[in-house]
Backbone as CSV, one residue per row, in Angstrom:
resi,resn,N_x,N_y,N_z,CA_x,CA_y,CA_z,C_x,C_y,C_z
1,MET,-24.488,18.204,-7.005,-23.232,18.613,-7.593,-22.181,18.679,-6.497
2,ASP,-20.998,18.146,-6.804,-19.901,18.253,-5.851,-19.512,19.717,-5.686
3,SER,-19.195,20.091,-4.467,-18.910,21.499,-4.173,-17.656,22.009,-4.867
4,ASP,-16.771,21.099,-5.258,-15.534,21.539,-5.900,-15.544,21.315,-7.416
5,ASP,-16.719,21.157,-8.006,-16.845,20.980,-9.451,-17.462,22.219,-10.086
6,GLU,-17.325,22.302,-11.395,-17.819,23.465,-12.134,-18.504,22.991,-13.417
7,TRP,-19.709,23.483,-13.665,-20.388,23.210,-14.935,-19.844,24.134,-16.005
8,LEU,-19.644,23.602,-17.194,-19.246,24.427,-18.325,-20.496,25.029,-18.965
9,PRO,-20.336,26.119,-19.730,-21.507,26.760,-20.348,-22.303,25.773,-21.212
10,ASP,-23.609,25.910,-21.187,-24.533,25.100,-21.994,-24.589,23.627,-21.597
11,LYS,-24.058,23.257,-20.437,-24.084,21.855,-20.011,-25.498,21.293,-20.049
12,ILE,-26.404,21.927,-19.341,-27.767,21.400,-19.247,-28.436,21.408,-20.618
13,HIS,-28.275,22.477,-21.362,-28.880,22.570,-22.693,-28.419,21.412,-23.585
14,LYS,-27.128,21.128,-23.594,-26.589,20.056,-24.441,-27.098,18.687,-23.996
15,GLN,-27.200,18.476,-22.707,-27.684,17.188,-22.217,-29.173,17.008,-22.503
16,VAL,-29.956,18.036,-22.290,-31.395,17.948,-22.566,-31.612,17.692,-24.053
17,GLU,-30.877,18.389,-24.880,-30.973,18.198,-26.330,-30.622,16.752,-26.703
18,TYR,-29.584,16.215,-26.092,-29.154,14.838,-26.353,-30.210,13.842,-25.874
19,LEU,-30.777,14.087,-24.705,-31.853,13.225,-24.203,-33.076,13.282,-25.116
20,GLU,-33.403,14.460,-25.605,-34.566,14.606,-26.486,-34.372,13.884,-27.813
21,SER,-33.126,13.660,-28.206,-32.871,12.907,-29.438,-32.651,11.419,-29.159
22,ASN,-32.730,11.013,-27.893,-32.587,9.610,-27.470,-33.681,9.302,-26.458
23,LEU,-34.902,9.183,-26.940,-36.076,9.116,-26.061,-36.178,7.838,-25.226
24,ASP,-35.344,6.844,-25.494,-35.367,5.619,-24.693,-34.632,5.788,-23.362
25,TYR,-34.047,6.952,-23.135,-33.251,7.197,-21.932,-33.905,8.261,-21.064
26,LEU,-33.746,8.093,-19.750,-34.252,9.071,-18.786,-33.126,9.781,-18.042
27,CYS,-31.889,9.394,-18.323,-30.761,10.047,-17.660,-29.560,10.090,-18.591
28,CYS,-28.709,11.071,-18.334,-27.546,11.300,-19.188,-26.391,11.824,-18.341
29,HIS,-25.214,11.226,-18.542,-24.013,11.774,-17.903,-22.997,12.115,-18.976
30,THR,-21.979,12.870,-18.598,-21.028,13.396,-19.575,-19.592,13.087,-19.167
31,ASN,-18.709,13.403,-20.059,-17.294,13.334,-19.747,-16.935,14.553,-18.893
32,GLU,-15.692,14.609,-18.456,-15.289,15.662,-17.533,-13.828,16.032,-17.753
33,ILE,-13.492,17.214,-17.355,-12.108,17.686,-17.354,-11.623,17.608,-15.911
34,TRP,-10.469,16.997,-15.716,-9.917,16.877,-14.374,-8.833,17.922,-14.159
35,ILE,-8.955,18.628,-13.050,-7.954,19.606,-12.630,-7.450,19.167,-11.253
36,ARG,-6.158,18.895,-11.152,-5.580,18.487,-9.871,-4.481,19.468,-9.490
37,ASN,-4.657,20.063,-8.341,-3.692,21.065,-7.855,-3.441,22.146,-8.902
38,GLY,-4.517,22.571,-9.565,-4.437,23.663,-10.525,-3.974,23.287,-11.924
39,THR,-3.670,22.012,-12.159,-3.164,21.564,-13.459,-4.117,20.541,-14.070
40,ARG,-4.391,20.702,-15.362,-5.245,19.729,-16.050,-4.490,18.406,-16.173
41,VAL,-5.170,17.313,-15.826,-4.572,15.976,-15.919,-5.474,15.081,-16.756
42,ASN,-4.869,14.096,-17.386,-5.630,13.125,-18.166,-6.188,12.057,-17.242
43,GLN,-7.397,11.611,-17.548,-7.988,10.512,-16.798,-7.279,9.215,-17.185
44,MET,-7.140,8.335,-16.219,-6.570,7.027,-16.518,-7.626,6.179,-17.228
45,LYS,-7.169,5.163,-17.935,-8.070,4.285,-18.681,-9.124,3.654,-17.761
46,LYS,-8.742,3.361,-16.526,-9.690,2.723,-15.608,-10.874,3.634,-15.266
47,HIS,-10.748,4.939,-15.537,-11.834,5.881,-15.253,-12.743,6.112,-16.458
48,GLN,-12.608,5.280,-17.472,-13.404,5.419,-18.687,-14.897,5.436,-18.355
49,LYS,-15.624,6.272,-19.061,-17.076,6.396,-18.889,-17.772,5.541,-19.943
50,PHE,-19.001,5.126,-19.636,-19.775,4.277,-20.532,-21.217,4.746,-20.588
51,GLY,-21.905,4.297,-21.603,-23.338,4.498,-21.707,-24.020,3.167,-21.946
52,GLY,-25.335,3.175,-21.853,-26.119,1.954,-22.053,-26.386,1.268,-20.735
53,ASN,-26.350,-0.053,-20.764,-26.540,-0.846,-19.548,-25.176,-0.995,-18.876
54,ILE,-24.892,-0.104,-17.965,-23.536,0.005,-17.406,-23.395,-0.597,-16.009
55,PHE,-24.408,-1.285,-15.516,-24.363,-1.800,-14.148,-23.092,-2.606,-13.887
56,PHE,-22.828,-3.609,-14.714,-21.683,-4.489,-14.461,-20.351,-3.757,-14.633
57,LYS,-20.305,-2.798,-15.546,-19.086,-2.013,-15.753,-18.865,-1.018,-14.616
58,SER,-19.877,-0.818,-13.785,-19.804,0.169,-12.704,-19.572,-0.453,-11.340
59,LEU,-19.497,-1.774,-11.266,-19.329,-2.420,-9.969,-17.963,-2.148,-9.343
60,ASP,-16.935,-1.967,-10.158,-15.596,-1.801,-9.604,-15.365,-0.429,-8.986
61,MET,-15.977,0.608,-9.583,-15.783,1.967,-9.072,-16.900,2.860,-9.581
62,CYS,-16.985,4.032,-9.023,-17.996,4.998,-9.429,-17.665,5.509,-10.824
63,ARG,-18.571,5.312,-11.759,-18.350,5.680,-13.162,-19.049,6.979,-13.550
64,ILE,-19.870,7.509,-12.663,-20.657,8.697,-12.983,-20.350,9.783,-11.960
65,SER,-20.025,10.950,-12.447,-19.811,12.082,-11.550,-21.164,12.692,-11.199
66,PRO,-21.430,12.937,-9.918,-22.705,13.564,-9.544,-22.923,14.897,-10.252
67,SER,-21.839,15.563,-10.591,-21.951,16.866,-11.244,-22.275,16.755,-12.725
68,SER,-22.083,15.577,-13.303,-22.280,15.443,-14.746,-23.667,14.934,-15.126
69,ILE,-24.362,14.287,-14.228,-25.602,13.595,-14.598,-26.835,14.490,-14.454
70,ILE,-27.766,14.294,-15.360,-29.118,14.836,-15.199,-30.073,13.676,-15.465
71,PHE,-31.213,13.685,-14.780,-32.161,12.593,-14.987,-33.567,13.043,-14.640
72,HIS,-34.510,12.268,-15.136,-35.920,12.508,-14.857,-36.205,12.107,-13.411
73,LYS,-37.034,12.859,-12.733,-37.345,12.592,-11.325,-37.888,11.188,-11.096
74,SER,-38.573,10.625,-12.084,-39.153,9.286,-11.922,-38.088,8.232,-11.618
75,ILE,-36.862,8.490,-11.995,-35.777,7.548,-11.690,-35.593,7.430,-10.183
76,LEU,-35.616,8.558,-9.484,-35.473,8.522,-8.025,-36.669,7.844,-7.373
77,ASP,-37.841,8.016,-7.965,-39.026,7.351,-7.428,-38.862,5.835,-7.467
78,GLN,-38.165,5.325,-8.475,-37.997,3.877,-8.625,-36.720,3.340,-7.981
79,ALA,-35.640,4.108,-8.055,-34.352,3.610,-7.553,-34.037,4.088,-6.139
80,GLY,-34.728,5.113,-5.684,-34.451,5.669,-4.369,-33.502,6.852,-4.453
81,TYR,-33.267,7.449,-3.310,-32.451,8.655,-3.209,-31.064,8.303,-2.686
82,PHE,-30.228,9.323,-2.492,-28.950,9.097,-1.833,-29.216,8.486,-0.465
83,ASP,-28.442,7.487,-0.107,-28.547,6.871,1.205,-27.692,7.693,2.165
84,GLU,-28.336,8.382,3.092,-27.633,9.275,4.010,-26.741,8.531,4.994
85,MET,-26.846,7.211,5.025,-25.974,6.404,5.862,-24.518,6.502,5.369
86,PHE,-24.364,6.763,4.069,-23.028,6.853,3.479,-22.610,8.313,3.340
87,THR,-21.492,8.660,3.962,-20.936,10.002,3.773,-19.905,9.996,2.652
88,ILE,-19.428,8.821,2.316,-18.509,8.609,1.197,-19.084,7.455,0.382
89,CYS,-19.002,7.563,-0.915,-19.512,6.559,-1.859,-21.033,6.535,-1.944
90,GLU,-21.690,7.584,-1.453,-23.148,7.658,-1.579,-23.559,7.734,-3.043
91,ASP,-22.716,8.335,-3.875,-23.010,8.400,-5.307,-22.832,7.027,-5.957
92,TYR,-21.798,6.305,-5.597,-21.549,4.945,-6.092,-22.765,4.063,-5.816
93,ASP,-23.295,4.151,-4.618,-24.491,3.401,-4.230,-25.686,3.769,-5.116
94,LEU,-25.943,5.055,-5.265,-27.098,5.501,-6.053,-26.957,5.118,-7.518
95,TRP,-25.771,5.323,-8.096,-25.608,5.006,-9.524,-25.752,3.517,-9.775
96,LEU,-25.317,2.677,-8.845,-25.516,1.236,-9.027,-27.002,0.888,-8.985
97,ARG,-27.721,1.487,-8.053,-29.164,1.211,-7.993,-29.875,1.710,-9.246
98,ILE,-29.464,2.869,-9.754,-30.086,3.404,-10.971,-29.697,2.566,-12.187
99,SER,-28.407,2.271,-12.337,-27.958,1.537,-13.531,-28.445,0.091,-13.538
100,ALA,-28.859,-0.427,-12.396,-29.449,-1.769,-12.356,-30.836,-1.783,-12.993
101,LYS,-31.494,-0.624,-13.029,-32.869,-0.538,-13.530,-32.998,0.191,-14.865
102,PHE,-32.053,1.084,-15.162,-32.186,1.962,-16.329,-30.909,1.994,-17.158
103,PRO,-31.052,2.055,-18.493,-29.870,2.347,-19.311,-29.517,3.823,-19.128
104,ILE,-28.250,4.120,-19.234,-27.786,5.486,-18.996,-27.117,6.016,-20.259
105,LEU,-27.582,7.146,-20.704,-27.038,7.785,-21.894,-25.721,8.470,-21.538
106,TYR,-24.730,8.313,-22.405,-23.432,8.948,-22.175,-23.146,9.924,-23.300
107,LEU,-22.934,11.168,-22.942,-22.550,12.213,-23.881,-21.041,12.412,-23.743
108,ASP,-20.293,11.942,-24.739,-18.831,11.972,-24.669,-18.315,13.371,-25.002
109,MET,-18.647,14.271,-24.106,-18.258,15.666,-24.251,-17.965,16.180,-22.841
110,PRO,-16.783,16.752,-22.603,-16.496,17.251,-21.255,-17.319,18.506,-20.963
111,LEU,-18.289,18.361,-20.068,-19.171,19.480,-19.737,-19.046,19.931,-18.290
112,ILE,-18.100,19.325,-17.560,-17.814,19.772,-16.193,-16.308,19.770,-15.971
113,LYS,-15.886,20.559,-15.005,-14.510,20.515,-14.515,-14.561,19.961,-13.102
114,LYS,-13.753,18.935,-12.861,-13.632,18.343,-11.535,-12.295,18.782,-10.951
115,TYR,-12.364,19.417,-9.799,-11.159,19.888,-9.127,-10.813,18.930,-7.998
116,GLY,-9.579,18.474,-7.957,-9.162,17.534,-6.921,-7.756,17.831,-6.444
117,GLY,-7.316,16.990,-5.519,-5.966,17.116,-5.003,-5.848,17.963,-3.757
118,HIS,-6.955,18.554,-3.313,-6.876,19.394,-2.114,-6.982,18.539,-0.857
119,LYS,-6.452,19.052,0.230,-6.319,18.286,1.469,-7.645,17.860,2.082
120,ASP,-8.697,18.644,1.903,-9.971,18.321,2.551,-10.897,17.481,1.671
121,GLN,-10.376,16.928,0.597,-11.175,16.062,-0.260,-11.592,14.837,0.553
122,LEU,-12.902,14.520,0.569,-13.417,13.460,1.436,-12.709,12.131,1.247
123,SER,-12.496,11.725,0.005,-11.866,10.430,-0.227,-10.422,10.407,0.269
124,LYS,-9.788,11.564,0.370,-8.417,11.643,0.887,-8.411,11.705,2.410
125,VAL,-9.336,12.472,2.977,-9.401,12.640,4.427,-9.688,11.307,5.112
126,SER,-10.539,10.519,4.509,-10.999,9.290,5.143,-10.131,8.083,4.829
127,GLY,-9.019,8.275,4.182,-8.159,7.150,3.849,-8.663,6.425,2.624
128,GLY,-8.377,5.143,2.556,-8.735,4.345,1.387,-10.229,4.266,1.151
129,ILE,-10.593,4.380,-0.108,-12.006,4.407,-0.478,-12.590,3.000,-0.651
130,GLU,-11.726,1.990,-0.806,-12.231,0.639,-1.078,-13.150,0.113,0.019
131,LYS,-12.851,0.408,1.271,-13.709,-0.087,2.356,-15.109,0.497,2.236
132,TYR,-15.218,1.722,1.763,-16.531,2.339,1.581,-17.280,1.686,0.425
133,ARG,-16.549,1.319,-0.629,-17.187,0.595,-1.736,-17.667,-0.773,-1.263
134,ILE,-16.868,-1.424,-0.438,-17.277,-2.711,0.134,-18.563,-2.535,0.933
135,ASP,-18.627,-1.495,1.754,-19.833,-1.244,2.554,-21.064,-1.077,1.664
136,VAL,-20.910,-0.364,0.560,-22.028,-0.180,-0.379,-22.447,-1.522,-0.960
137,LEU,-21.482,-2.300,-1.445,-21.813,-3.593,-2.051,-22.436,-4.546,-1.037
138,GLU,-21.969,-4.499,0.212,-22.569,-5.340,1.264,-24.030,-4.959,1.481
139,LYS,-24.328,-3.677,1.408,-25.719,-3.232,1.540,-26.541,-3.713,0.346
140,LEU,-25.978,-3.543,-0.848,-26.728,-3.853,-2.067,-27.014,-5.334,-2.230
141,ILE,-26.171,-6.180,-1.656,-26.362,-7.621,-1.818,-27.684,-8.087,-1.200
142,ASN,-28.233,-7.248,-0.327,-29.513,-7.578,0.309,-30.696,-6.875,-0.343
143,ASN,-30.456,-6.207,-1.477,-31.530,-5.503,-2.184,-32.116,-6.377,-3.280
144,ASN,-33.116,-5.836,-3.935,-33.844,-6.567,-4.968,-33.165,-6.392,-6.329
145,PHE,-32.233,-7.280,-6.644,-31.542,-7.289,-7.927,-31.819,-8.613,-8.622
146,SER,-31.567,-8.662,-9.917,-31.706,-9.926,-10.643,-30.623,-10.890,-10.158
147,ASN,-30.810,-12.173,-10.414,-29.805,-13.163,-10.014,-28.453,-12.867,-10.654
148,LYS,-28.464,-12.446,-11.920,-27.218,-12.114,-12.618,-26.534,-10.910,-11.959
149,GLN,-27.322,-9.903,-11.588,-26.754,-8.729,-10.921,-26.200,-9.097,-9.546
150,LEU,-26.929,-9.927,-8.798,-26.442,-10.363,-7.484,-25.142,-11.144,-7.615
151,ALA,-25.043,-11.982,-8.645,-23.799,-12.728,-8.876,-22.652,-11.758,-9.161
152,GLY,-22.926,-10.706,-9.912,-21.909,-9.690,-10.186,-21.483,-8.957,-8.926
153,ILE,-22.451,-8.626,-8.077,-22.141,-7.951,-6.807,-21.280,-8.859,-5.934
154,ARG,-21.667,-10.138,-5.818,-20.887,-11.079,-4.999,-19.461,-11.228,-5.530
155,SER,-19.339,-11.355,-6.836,-18.017,-11.502,-7.447,-17.142,-10.280,-7.158
156,MET,-17.711,-9.088,-7.311,-16.942,-7.869,-7.038,-16.610,-7.753,-5.551
157,LEU,-17.549,-8.138,-4.693,-17.278,-8.109,-3.250,-16.094,-9.009,-2.904
158,LYS,-16.070,-10.199,-3.474,-14.948,-11.106,-3.216,-13.627,-10.467,-3.632
159,LYS,-13.604,-9.860,-4.814,-12.378,-9.207,-5.290,-11.958,-8.090,-4.341
160,LYS,-12.924,-7.280,-3.930,-12.599,-6.147,-3.065,-12.167,-6.617,-1.675
161,TRP,-12.816,-7.657,-1.138,-12.403,-8.187,0.157,-10.997,-8.786,0.081
162,LYS,-10.647,-9.405,-1.049,-9.294,-9.962,-1.196,-8.249,-8.852,-1.160
163,VAL,-8.507,-7.779,-1.881,-7.593,-6.629,-1.864,-7.515,-6.050,-0.455
164,TYR,-8.678,-5.900,0.177,-8.729,-5.332,1.526,-7.977,-6.219,2.523
165,SER,-8.119,-7.547,2.392,-7.443,-8.464,3.323,-5.925,-8.329,3.218
166,LYS,-5.429,-8.150,1.991,-3.978,-7.972,1.818,-3.500,-6.701,2.510
167,GLY,-4.283,-5.638,2.391,-3.932,-4.387,3.060,-3.982,-4.518,4.572
168,ALA,-5.005,-5.213,5.080,-5.128,-5.410,6.531,-3.957,-6.231,7.057
169,LYS,-3.585,-7.258,6.308,-2.450,-8.092,6.717,-1.164,-7.267,6.720
170,LYS,-0.973,-6.475,5.685,0.224,-5.633,5.568,0.310,-4.635,6.724
171,ARG,-0.855,-4.103,7.147,-0.891,-3.131,8.249,-0.871,-3.810,9.619
172,GLY,-0.900,-5.139,9.646,-0.889,-5.863,10.908,-2.216,-5.828,11.640
173,ASN,-3.296,-5.561,10.920,-4.629,-5.491,11.522,-5.280,-6.873,11.445
174,THR,-5.002,-7.698,12.444,-5.440,-9.091,12.450,-6.955,-9.227,12.437
175,ASN,-7.659,-8.403,13.213,-9.125,-8.499,13.254,-9.742,-8.224,11.888
176,GLU,-9.303,-7.157,11.228,-9.827,-6.827,9.897,-9.452,-7.905,8.883
177,TYR,-8.237,-8.416,8.987,-7.779,-9.474,8.087,-8.659,-10.713,8.229
178,ASN,-8.892,-11.138,9.462,-9.724,-12.323,9.702,-11.165,-12.100,9.254
179,HIS,-11.687,-10.901,9.493,-13.047,-10.582,9.038,-13.131,-10.663,7.513
180,ALA,-12.130,-10.122,6.837,-12.116,-10.158,5.369,-12.067,-11.596,4.866
181,LEU,-11.224,-12.431,5.471,-11.146,-13.838,5.054,-12.470,-14.557,5.275
182,LYS,-13.132,-14.239,6.385,-14.439,-14.845,6.670,-15.456,-14.460,5.600
183,ARG,-15.484,-13.182,5.222,-16.436,-12.728,4.190,-16.123,-13.359,2.836
184,ILE,-14.839,-13.489,2.505,-14.457,-14.134,1.241,-14.985,-15.563,1.219
185,ASN,-14.814,-16.274,2.323,-15.296,-17.654,2.424,-16.819,-17.712,2.314
186,GLU,-17.514,-16.820,3.015,-18.982,-16.791,2.952,-19.467,-16.505,1.537
187,LEU,-18.843,-15.546,0.884,-19.247,-15.194,-0.482,-18.962,-16.328,-1.457
188,SER,-17.944,-17.135,-1.167,-17.605,-18.267,-2.031,-18.632,-19.382,-1.927
189,THR,-19.310,-19.465,-0.773,-20.283,-20.547,-0.582,-21.720,-20.121,-0.847
190,GLU,-21.970,-18.799,-0.945,-23.329,-18.320,-1.234,-23.675,-18.589,-2.689
191,ALA,-24.946,-18.845,-2.917,-25.385,-19.103,-4.304,-25.992,-17.875,-4.912
């Protein structure tokens, strides 16, 4: 659970009950209430949550809040644990590995409050989060995924490297810009 999040009453009870009525699933995540600088804000459409086979819908950004999900321990046995190499986007990495192997049940009920906007928020302290997502996808491209999943990872990596290259060029960071162009070219020629 994120240290700045809050579970609403009966969160676990409602999720367990929902899982028990959907026995084909081993994990369940929920909707959330966002509080930024003390004020409730609406989530943007791009932050929409999904259920089912969500791997491809989750490649662009983290779709599951660590505070909202519950799952059977056997999922970690098969998908692995948080990768301690990542201090940011470690959840994005784990959810992609899990959603590549398991369908995920979505309970469209806000059962957590997510508090954001504070100065020490990791994604804010460390600057842009896209480079961390790129790092995760670069790691995952060498893992055991189906050919279709690998094609999705490569496609998303190309998109993210293109965005990153524009930012590097704008900031005058020639080394990062050239590295991004090289990766885009490599990803274009990989099968």
